[in-house]
N, CA, C and O of each residue as an XYZ file, in Angstrom:
200
protein
N       0.483     -1.450     -0.179
C       0.182      0.173     -0.705
C       0.867      1.277     -0.124
O       0.408      2.410     -0.264
N       2.341      0.988      0.770
C       2.856      2.619      0.856
C       3.734      2.351     -0.368
O       3.892      3.452     -0.896
N       4.313      1.517     -0.997
C       5.123      0.905     -2.184
C       3.570      2.071     -2.882
O       3.863      3.260     -2.753
N       1.712      1.788     -3.714
C       1.472      2.203     -4.230
C       1.382      4.135     -4.384
O       1.489      4.887     -5.353
N       1.192      4.317     -3.238
C       0.701      6.115     -1.919
C       2.154      6.689     -2.963
O       2.136      7.712     -3.648
N       3.218      5.818     -2.850
C       4.907      6.905     -3.212
C       4.616      6.224     -4.409
O       4.899      5.148     -3.884
N       4.395      5.995     -5.211
C       4.302      5.848     -7.389
C       3.328      6.214     -7.399
O       3.068      6.393     -8.590
N       2.394      6.517     -6.740
C       1.571      7.825     -7.358
C       1.422      9.079     -6.696
O       0.705      9.885     -7.290
N       2.067      9.550     -5.300
C       3.379     10.792     -5.216
C       4.211     10.580     -7.256
O       3.829     10.635     -8.425
N       4.790     10.469     -6.890
C       6.149     10.091     -7.662
C       5.107     10.527     -9.315
O       5.738     11.359     -9.967
N       4.691     10.405     -9.526
C       4.354     10.348    -10.882
C       2.992     11.180    -11.021
O       2.617     11.408    -12.171
N       2.049     11.759     -9.724
C       1.521     13.395     -9.457
C       2.680     14.686     -9.877
O       2.565     15.572    -10.723
N       3.850     14.379     -8.891
C       4.576     15.532     -9.292
C       5.174     15.398    -10.469
O       5.092     16.273    -11.331
N       5.870     14.238    -10.637
C       6.772     14.401    -12.348
C       5.426     15.317    -13.367
O       5.666     16.199    -14.191
N       4.115     14.812    -13.017
C       3.150     14.777    -14.311
C       2.819     16.555    -14.317
O       3.134     17.379    -15.176
N       2.081     16.748    -13.037
C       2.739     18.351    -12.524
C       2.485     19.471    -11.220
O       1.772     20.455    -11.026
N       3.706     18.550    -10.321
C       4.344     19.529    -10.049
C       5.130     20.850    -10.549
O       5.681     21.605     -9.748
N       5.131     20.943    -11.171
C       5.459     22.206    -12.014
C       4.615     23.267    -12.347
O       4.967     24.434    -12.517
N       2.968     22.602    -12.471
C       2.013     24.054    -12.869
C       1.682     24.217    -10.611
O       1.463     25.362    -10.217
N       1.705     22.756     -9.218
C       0.989     22.930     -8.578
C       1.535     23.868     -7.987
O       0.968     24.857     -7.522
N       3.597     23.418     -7.949
C       4.286     24.174     -6.988
C       4.817     25.131     -7.083
O       5.208     25.939     -6.241
N       4.920     25.074     -9.276
C       4.955     26.660    -10.046
C       6.577     26.681    -10.140
O       7.232     27.678    -10.447
N       7.032     25.584     -9.865
C       8.672     25.832    -10.619
C       8.821     25.815    -12.036
O       8.109     25.133    -12.773
N       9.908     26.697    -12.495
C      10.589     26.320    -13.694
C      11.365     25.196    -13.874
O      12.297     24.804    -13.171
N      10.666     24.464    -15.390
C      11.855     23.766    -15.293
C      12.214     23.665    -16.750
O      12.413     22.701    -17.489
N      12.230     24.753    -16.898
C      13.157     24.492    -18.762
C      13.887     23.529    -19.410
O      13.839     23.302    -20.619
N      14.765     22.797    -18.352
C      15.845     21.795    -18.898
C      15.917     21.152    -18.307
O      17.052     20.908    -17.897
N      14.821     20.394    -17.807
C      13.854     18.829    -16.782
C      15.252     19.472    -15.887
O      15.598     20.296    -16.733
N      16.094     19.609    -14.945
C      16.503     19.912    -14.072
C      15.278     18.601    -12.453
O      15.143     17.502    -11.915
N      14.949     19.598    -12.526
C      13.447     19.269    -11.810
C      13.017     17.479    -11.632
O      13.359     16.550    -10.901
N      11.863     17.748    -13.035
C      12.173     16.018    -12.812
C      12.976     15.115    -12.739
O      12.751     14.038    -12.187
N      14.662     15.638    -13.624
C      15.652     14.830    -13.002
C      16.280     14.514    -11.407
O      16.735     13.459    -10.966
N      16.155     15.556    -10.884
C      16.042     14.894     -9.564
C      15.215     14.743     -9.042
O      15.208     15.480     -8.056
N      14.267     14.062     -9.120
C      12.754     13.405     -8.770
C      12.580     11.864     -9.214
O      12.021     10.987     -8.556
N      13.282     11.715    -10.684
C      13.651     10.716    -10.901
C      14.431      9.888     -9.831
O      14.204      9.030     -8.978
N      15.348     10.521    -10.277
C      17.355     10.185     -8.816
C      16.728      9.861     -8.257
O      16.312      8.815     -8.756
N      15.845     10.230     -6.603
C      15.568     10.388     -5.753
C      14.415      9.546     -5.310
O      14.217      9.132     -4.168
N      13.494      9.301     -6.646
C      12.935      8.375     -6.449
C      13.195      6.425     -6.715
O      12.485      5.510     -6.297
N      14.763      6.341     -7.741
C      14.805      5.416     -7.960
C      15.835      5.175     -6.572
O      15.656      4.144     -5.923
N      16.710      5.968     -6.221
C      17.457      6.000     -4.436
C      16.753      5.386     -3.454
O      16.852      4.179     -3.233
N      16.124      6.045     -2.911
C      14.413      5.077     -2.138
C      14.265      3.932     -2.780
O      14.409      3.016     -1.969
N      14.049      3.542     -3.838
C      13.866      2.086     -4.116
C      14.010      1.653     -3.232
O      13.373      1.249     -2.260
N      15.746      1.797     -3.874
C      16.984      0.741     -4.444
C      17.757      1.110     -2.555
O      18.788      0.480     -2.316
N      17.250      2.017     -1.461
C      17.671      2.096     -0.468
C      16.549      0.899      0.355
O      16.786     -0.024      1.135
N      15.314      1.405     -0.218
C      14.357      0.199      0.601
C      14.803     -0.883      0.560
O      15.290     -1.471      1.526
N      14.672     -1.464     -0.967
C      15.726     -2.891     -0.850
C      16.820     -3.180     -0.114
O      16.882     -4.292      0.410
N      18.202     -1.948      0.112
C      18.606     -3.080      0.846
C      18.710     -2.884      2.018
O      19.657     -3.410      2.602
N      17.506     -1.833      2.951
C      17.602     -1.883      4.081
C      16.686     -3.408      4.923
O      16.505     -3.806      6.074
N      16.265     -3.914      3.315
C      14.662     -5.593      3.997
C      16.378     -6.302      4.129
O      16.536     -5.996      5.311
N      17.114     -6.690      3.917
C      18.245     -7.393      3.362
C      18.729     -7.573      2.398
O      19.739     -8.273      2.336
């Protein structure tokens, strides 16, 4: 359940975060940072499990 919430939040931030929070991202660097943070969170979660 928590994973589904995290994925939904990630998709919402990447898709509509710029309009909702008002950031300007012409080069896509904010979206790249979001994707990187999400992937590193997944890797960290798997490593923490064992």
